Every structure is written in C-alpha cells, then in structure tokens.
C-alpha positions, 0 to 999 in steps of 0.5 A: 501500500506504502508503495503505491503512495509512493509511486503516486505522490510524483506523479501528482507533484507533477501535475499540479507543476504543469498547472500553472497560471497562464494570466500575467497583467500588464500595467502600462503607462504612457508618459508621451505627449501623444496617444499610443493607438492599437496597443497590443502585447504579444503573444496573447491567446486572449482575442477579446483584449487585444488592442487598446488605446492609451492616452496621454500621461494615461494609466491602462490595464492589458491581460495577456494570456499565455496559455498554449504557449510551450516554448521560452520567449519575451513580450513585446509592446506594439503600438502606433503613435497617433500625430505621427502614424509611426508604428513602434515595437518594443520588445520586453520581459520573458517568460518560460515552458509558456508561463510568466515569471510575474504576476505583474509588469508595469511598463513605463512608455516614454518617446524613446524609452520603455523602462519595465518594472516587475511584480510577484504580487498577484494581481 
C-alpha cells in the first residue's frame, strides 16, 4: 500500500506543477505627449483584449493569456503613435515554458525608452 503512494505522489505533484497560471497583468503608463493607438502585447491568446488605446499621461491595464505557449520567449509591445502615424515595437521581459515569471509588469513608455518593473504579487 505504501509503495503505491510513493509512486502516486510524484505523479500528482508533476500534474499540479504543470497547472500554473498562464495569465499576466500589464500596467502601461503612457508618458509621451502622443496617443498610443492599437496597443498590443504579444504573445496573447485572449482575443477579446488584443487592442487598447492609451491617452497621453494615462495608465491603462492590459491582460495577456499565455496558455498554448510551450516555449521560452519574450514579450513584444507594439502600438501606433497617433499624431506621427509611426508604428513602434519594443521587446522586453521573459517567460519560460509558456508561463510568466511575474504576476504583473509595469511598463513606463517614453518617446524613446521603455522602463519595465515587475511584481510577484497577484493582481
């Protein structure tokens, strides 16, 4: 009887380890004097929240779902500077095996800089 538990416990812990939350919360602070239009962070399997518009000096929330990702990678923030009509892409952060390392990432967007701060606290 004890032998069955010894085999079952590692199997059960392996199943629970693979069932980590695959969602991450981004807080985007637009520190530019321009509207950030068509804001998108990839990868994201949540089609309902793909695009946002963030006004100058406004803070916007963005949620991404990484379920279905099985590799390591980084996030990509893309948006269009409304007045200039210029498309901007910035790569940042890291996720492992399709799982975010943080619960929240705080992005401070300046004209030529992206400042990233992380939090392990739940959102």
